[in-house]
C-alpha positions in Angstrom: 0.0 0.0 0.0 2.0 3.0 -1.3 1.0 6.6 -1.1 2.8 7.1 -4.4 0.0 5.3 -6.1 -3.2 7.2 -7.2 -6.4 5.6 -5.9 -10.0 6.1 -6.8 -13.4 5.0 -5.3 -17.0 6.2 -5.0 -17.4 8.4 -2.0 -21.1 7.9 -2.1 -23.0 4.7 -1.6 -23.4 2.3 -4.6 -26.9 2.3 -6.3 -29.2 4.9 -7.7 -29.0 8.4 -6.5 -29.4 12.0 -7.6 -25.7 12.6 -7.4 -22.7 10.3 -7.2 -19.2 11.4 -6.2 -16.0 9.8 -7.4 -12.9 10.6 -5.4 -9.3 10.3 -6.6 -6.2 10.8 -4.3 -2.5 10.7 -5.3 0.1 12.3 -7.6 -1.8 11.5 -10.8 -5.2 12.7 -9.6 -5.1 16.0 -11.6 -3.8 14.3 -14.7 -6.6 11.8 -14.5 -9.1 14.6 -14.4 -7.7 16.1 -17.5 -7.9 12.8 -19.2 -11.6 12.5 -18.3 -12.4 16.1 -19.4 -11.3 19.0 -21.6 -9.9 20.9 -18.5 -6.4 22.1 -18.8 -5.8 25.0 -16.4 -7.5 24.2 -13.0 -7.9 26.5 -10.2 -7.8 24.8 -6.7 -11.1 24.5 -4.9 -13.1 25.8 -7.9 -16.1 23.9 -9.2 -16.1 23.4 -13.0 -19.0 22.2 -15.1 -17.4 19.6 -17.3 -18.3 16.9 -19.8 -16.8 13.6 -18.7 -15.5 11.4 -21.4 -13.9 8.0 -21.6 -10.2 8.7 -21.9 -9.6 6.2 -24.8 -12.8 6.3 -26.8 -13.8 9.9 -26.0 -17.4 8.7 -25.7 -19.5 11.0 -23.5 -20.2 9.6 -20.1 -22.0 12.4 -18.3 -22.1 16.1 -17.6 -21.3 17.1 -14.1 -18.9 19.0 -11.7 -15.2 18.6 -11.0 -13.1 20.0 -8.1 -9.4 19.8 -7.4 -7.8 20.1 -3.9 -3.9 20.2 -4.1 -1.7 18.8 -1.4 -1.5 19.4 1.5 -4.8 21.1 1.9 -7.0 18.2 1.2 -8.7 15.4 3.1 -5.9 12.9 2.5 -3.1 15.5 2.4 -2.4 14.5 -1.2 -3.7 15.9 -4.4 -7.4 15.0 -4.4 -10.0 15.3 -7.3 -13.7 14.9 -6.9 -16.0 14.2 -9.9 -19.7 14.8 -9.2 -22.0 13.0 -11.7 -25.5 11.8 -12.0 -26.0 8.7 -9.8 -27.5 6.2 -12.3 -26.0 2.7 -12.5 -25.0 3.2 -16.1 -23.2 6.5 -15.5 -21.3 5.2 -12.4 -20.3 2.0 -14.2 -19.0 3.9 -17.3 -17.2 6.4 -15.1 -15.4 3.6 -13.2 -14.5 1.9 -16.4 -13.0 5.1 -17.8 -10.9 5.8 -14.6 -9.7 2.3 -14.5 -8.4 2.7 -18.1 -6.0 5.5 -17.0 -2.5 4.2 -16.4 -1.2 4.5 -12.8 -4.6 4.5 -11.2 -6.0 1.7 -9.0 -9.2 1.1 -7.0 -8.9 2.0 -3.4 -9.0 -0.5 -0.5 -11.5 -0.1 2.4 -10.5 2.9 4.5 -7.5 3.7 2.3 -8.4 7.4 1.9 -8.6 7.9 5.7 -5.5 5.8 6.3 -3.6 8.2 3.9 -5.0 11.1 5.9 -3.6 9.5 9.0 -0.2 8.9 7.4 0.0 12.5 6.1 -0.8 13.8 9.6 -4.2 15.2 8.8 -5.7 13.3 11.8 -4.5 10.9 14.5 -5.7 7.3 14.9 -8.4 8.1 17.5 -9.8 10.9 15.2 -9.9 8.5 12.3 -11.9 6.1 14.5 -14.2 9.0 15.3 -14.8 9.5 11.6 -15.7 5.9 11.1 -18.1 6.1 14.1 -19.7 9.3 12.7 -20.4 7.5 9.4 -22.0 4.6 11.3 -23.9 6.8 13.8 -27.7 6.1 14.0 -28.7 8.2 16.9 -28.0 11.9 17.9 -25.9 10.8 21.0 -23.8 8.6 18.9 -23.3 11.3 16.4 -22.2 13.8 19.1 -19.7 11.3 20.6 -18.2 10.5 17.3 -18.0 14.2 16.4 -16.2 15.0 19.6 -13.7 12.2 19.0 -13.2 13.2 15.3 -12.6 16.8 16.3 -9.8 15.8 18.7 -11.5 16.2 22.0 -10.4 12.7 23.2 -6.9 13.0 21.6 -5.9 15.8 24.0 -6.4 13.5 27.0 -4.3 10.7 25.6 -1.6 13.1 24.4 -1.3 14.6 27.8 -0.9 11.1 29.3 1.8 10.2 26.8 3.7 13.5 27.3 3.6 13.0 31.1 5.1 9.6 30.8 7.7 10.7 28.4 8.6 13.5 30.7 9.2 11.1 33.6 11.1 8.8 31.3 13.4 11.6 30.0 14.4 12.5 33.5 15.4 9.0 34.3 17.3 8.4 31.1 19.3 11.6 31.7 20.7 10.0 34.8 21.4 6.8 33.0 23.4 8.7 30.4 25.5 10.2 33.1 26.2 7.3 35.5 28.6 9.3 37.6 25.7 11.4 38.8 23.7 9.6 41.4 20.0 10.4 41.2 18.7 12.2 44.3 16.0 10.5 46.4 14.0 13.7 46.2 14.0 13.5 42.4 12.9 9.9 42.4 10.2 10.8 44.9 9.0 13.6 42.7 8.9 11.4 39.6 7.0 8.7 41.4 4.5 11.4 42.5 4.1 12.5 38.9 3.6 8.9 37.8 0.9 8.3 40.6 -0.9 11.4 39.3 -1.0 9.8 35.8 -2.3 6.6 37.3 -5.2 8.6 38.9 -6.1 10.1 35.6 -6.2 6.7 33.9 -8.2 5.1 36.7 -10.7 7.9 36.5 -11.1 7.3 32.8 -11.5 3.5 33.3 -14.2 4.0 35.9 -16.8 5.1 33.4 -19.1 2.0 33.5 -18.1 1.5 29.8 -20.5 4.3 28.8 -18.5 5.2 25.7 -18.4 1.7 24.3 -22.1 1.3 25.2 -23.0 4.5 23.4 -21.1 3.4 20.4 -22.4 -0.2 20.2 -25.8 0.1 22.0 -27.1 -0.6 25.5 -28.5 -4.2 25.9 -32.1 -4.5 27.2 -33.1 -8.2 27.5 -36.7 -9.4 27.9 -36.9 -12.4 30.2 -39.6 -14.6 31.7 -41.5 -17.9 31.5 -43.1 -19.2 28.3 -46.2 -17.2 27.3 -45.4 -14.4 29.7 -45.8 -12.0 26.8 -42.2 -11.4 25.8 -42.7 -11.5 22.1 -45.9 -9.6 22.1 -44.1 -6.8 24.1 -41.2 -6.8 21.6 -43.6 -6.5 18.7 -45.4 -3.6 20.3 -42.3 -1.7 21.0 -40.9 -2.4 17.5 -44.3 -1.5 15.9 -44.0 -4.4 13.6 -44.2 -8.3 13.6 -40.6 -9.1 14.6 -41.3 -12.2 16.7 -43.8 -15.0 16.3 -46.6 -14.9 18.9 -48.4 -18.1 19.7 -50.4 -19.6 22.5 -48.1 -22.6 22.2 -45.3 -22.4 24.8 -41.7 -22.4 23.6 -42.1 -20.9 20.2 -39.2 -18.5 20.7 -36.0 -20.6 20.5 -33.3 -18.0 19.7 -32.6 -14.3 20.7 -34.4 -11.8 18.5 -33.1 -8.3 18.4 -34.5 -4.9 17.5 -32.6 -1.6 17.5 -34.2 1.4 19.2 -33.4 5.1 19.6 -34.4 6.1 23.1 -33.8 9.8 23.8 -31.0 9.8 21.4 -29.3 6.7 22.9 -28.9 3.4 21.0 -30.7 0.5 22.5 -30.7 -3.2 21.5 -33.8 -4.9 22.9 -33.7 -8.7 22.8 -36.5 -11.2 23.1 -35.4 -14.5 24.5 -36.6 -18.1 24.9 -39.1 -18.8 27.8 -37.4 -20.1 31.0 -38.6 -23.5 32.1 -37.4 -27.1 32.4 -37.2 -28.8 29.0 -35.9 -32.0 27.6 -35.9 -30.8 24.0 -32.4 -30.0 22.7 -33.3 -26.9 20.7 -35.3 -25.3 23.4 -32.6 -26.2 26.0 -30.1 -24.3 23.9 -32.4 -21.3 23.5 -32.8 -21.2 27.3 -29.0 -21.3 27.7 -28.7 -18.4 25.4 -31.4 -16.5 27.2 -29.5 -16.9 30.5 -26.3 -15.9 28.8 -28.0 -12.7 27.6 -29.3 -12.0 31.0 -25.7 -12.3 32.4 -24.5 -9.5 30.0 -27.6 -7.3 30.0 -27.4 -3.7 31.0 -31.1 -3.6 31.7 -33.4 -6.6 32.3 -37.2 -6.6 31.8 -38.4 -9.6 33.8 -41.9 -10.5 32.9 -44.6 -12.4 35.0 -47.7 -13.6 33.5 -50.7 -11.7 34.8 -53.1 -14.5 33.9 -51.7 -16.5 36.9 -50.9 -13.5 39.2 -49.7 -13.5 42.0 -47.9 -16.7 41.0 -44.3 -16.0 40.1 -42.0 -18.6 38.5 -38.7 -19.2 40.4 -36.6 -19.1 37.2 -37.6 -15.6 36.5 -37.3 -14.5 40.1 -33.7 -15.8 40.2 -32.7 -13.2 37.5 -33.9 -10.2 39.4 -31.4 -7.7 40.6 -30.7 -3.9 40.6 -30.7 -3.8 36.8 -34.3 -5.3 36.6 -37.6 -3.6 35.6 -40.3 -5.9 37.0 -43.4 -6.2 34.7 -46.7 -8.0 35.2 -48.2 -8.7 31.7 -51.8 -9.3 30.7 -53.2 -6.9 33.3 -56.6 -7.2 31.7 -56.8 -10.9 32.8 -55.9 -10.3 36.5 -59.0 -11.5 38.2 -57.5 -11.8 41.7 -57.2 -8.0 41.9 -60.4 -6.5 40.6 -60.0 -3.2 42.6 -56.9 -2.4 40.5 -53.2 -3.0 40.5 -52.0 -0.6 43.2 -52.9 -2.9 46.2 -50.2 -5.1 47.8 -49.7 -8.6 46.5 -50.5 -11.5 48.9 -47.7 -12.5 51.2 -47.3 -15.7 49.4 -48.6 -18.0 46.7 -51.1 -20.6 48.2 -48.3 -23.2 47.9 -46.0 -21.0 50.0 -43.1 -21.1 47.5 -43.1 -17.5 46.4 -42.9 -14.9 49.3 -43.6 -11.4 48.4 -40.1 -10.3 49.5 -38.6 -12.3 46.7 -40.1 -10.0 44.1 -37.6 -8.1 42.0 -38.8 -4.8 43.4 -41.2 -3.4 45.9 -44.9 -3.7 45.0 -45.0 0.1 44.3 -42.3 -0.4 41.6 -44.0 -3.3 39.7 -45.4 -2.2 36.3 -48.7 -3.7 35.3 -49.2 -3.7 31.5 -51.5 -5.1 28.8 -50.2 -5.4 25.3 -53.8 -6.1 24.2 -55.3 -2.9 25.7 -52.2 -0.7 25.9 -52.6 -0.2 29.6 -49.4 0.7 31.4 -47.3 0.9 28.2 -46.6 4.6 28.7 -45.4 4.0 32.3 -43.2 1.1 31.0 -41.6 3.2 28.2 -41.1 6.1 30.6 -39.5 3.8 33.2 -37.2 2.2 30.5 -36.2 5.7 29.2 -35.3 6.8 32.7 -33.1 3.7 33.2 -31.4 4.3 29.9 -30.7 7.9 30.5 -29.5 7.0 34.1 -27.1 4.4 32.6 -25.4 7.1 30.5 -25.3 9.8 33.1 -22.1 11.0 34.3 -20.2 14.2 35.3 -18.3 14.3 32.1 -18.3 12.7 28.6 -16.5 9.3 28.5 -12.8 9.4 27.2 -13.0 5.6 26.1 -15.1 4.7 23.1 -13.7 1.3 22.1 -12.5 -1.8 23.8 -9.1 -1.2 22.1 -8.6 2.0 24.0 -9.6 0.4 27.3 -7.3 -2.6 26.9 -4.3 -0.3 26.0 -5.1 2.0 29.0 -5.1 -1.1 31.3 -1.7 -2.1 29.8 -0.3 1.4 30.4 -1.6 1.3 34.0 0.0 -2.1 34.5 3.4 -0.8 33.3 3.2 2.3 35.5 2.4 0.1 38.5 5.5 -1.8 37.8 7.6 1.3 37.4 6.8 2.4 40.9 8.4 -0.8 42.4 12.0 -0.6 43.7 13.8 -1.3 40.4 17.1 -0.4 38.9 16.8 2.7 36.7 17.2 0.7 33.5 14.2 -1.5 34.3 12.2 1.5 35.6 12.8 3.2 32.3 11.7 0.1 30.4 8.4 -0.1 32.2 7.8 3.6 31.4 8.8 3.0 27.8 6.2 0.3 27.6 3.6 2.5 29.2 4.4 5.2 26.6 4.0 2.7 23.7 0.6 1.4 25.1 -0.8 5.0 25.2 0.8 5.9 21.9 -1.0 3.0 20.2 -4.3 4.6 21.0 -3.6 7.7 19.0 -1.2 6.1 16.5 1.9 8.0 17.7 3.9 4.9 17.0 3.6 2.9 13.9 2.0 -0.6 14.3 0.9 -2.0 10.9 -1.2 -4.7 12.3 -3.1 -2.3 14.5 -3.7 0.0 11.5 -4.9 -2.8 9.3 -7.5 -3.9 11.8 -8.8 -0.4 12.2 -9.0 0.9 8.6 -10.2 -2.5 7.3 -13.6 -1.6 9.0 -14.1 1.5 6.8 -16.2 1.5 3.7 -14.8 1.7 0.2 -14.3 5.4 -0.7 -13.6 6.5 2.9 
């Protein structure tokens, strides 16, 4: 992958559109534009109305706009050309055929334009990831986080960490270079204090309940309960479409079914799961295993109890209740044992004595009674869910970690800083600080690690 090559790709999605944009980057970008049109003298950043022609046959392809951005004042830091044309499949196909016929040009690989921008110093690695997240953003909060990252708001924190570690390392290496000078204890103590301050900053960033990663990937809300408790009906109502099969026959849901929601700008993944019960059927057993696995990783759990049998509560669902749980009694229109309403206290126990009231997921006042059939209680449920989602993302400041990669590298840096505080020879202390510097540097790309770059930029779309 050489920046001496000139690359091209559509910067707009494939398929029919009003306008399609072809982007070229590299030393032959301007020459390619001249081959595709009659332009000779080109003013930078000026839009020209041109007739695009096949460079060999001179057959007219389309009439559109062309712009030229010379290096280094371009997205990639190289010479960049943009060709704006009509977005028909025929025009796009002929334009790509014409560009491919020009010697010295090749089709871009995924993320190659952004990778070149990184190599040319137009953005650091964490800003490049922010750009990728901005393109993928589906909610307003995701967009805001990605924009902050792309604009360098997170980079400053990591650069301050890296500079602080390098400063401590430089002081120690100065004494290694002059072995006749014994390092004073007061200097070592001051350096250790600086390192401890860096540790505090890293630990504060790590103690964010993974809000950044959740905002990027989506918060997990898992619906759990016994068969026929109304899980699939609830999912369909929230989704406003037939996502899951609803049947009076128990055990029809065998696998996890997901929908993606936007709640107050936050991304939410709501999951319907298999009904919890004892079963000898292999497929249903596997579905229940997956439901329990989802419950373990859920950020919020909606535990459903069948109102048709209220106040009976199954032990499998009760066992999943914790602080992350919203307790819901479904089919409130069928509750015959509570004709006066749903606000009165539940009986102390089921007649068989197995389900005491104190084993409920929440106090009686916090139980939500709903009916998918009549719509009763749905407003209260959605309001409670929104409150939980907003509460999950609440914090004094915006998170500084948005990917698992960042978190893992910060944990590595913290580990090396911890080691550097041990009573070690200066050479070994310096090595631990050097490793910490490299760990933080990998986050922003201050050190070149090809395999890390490949993993990141491979996730970009073609043309970005």
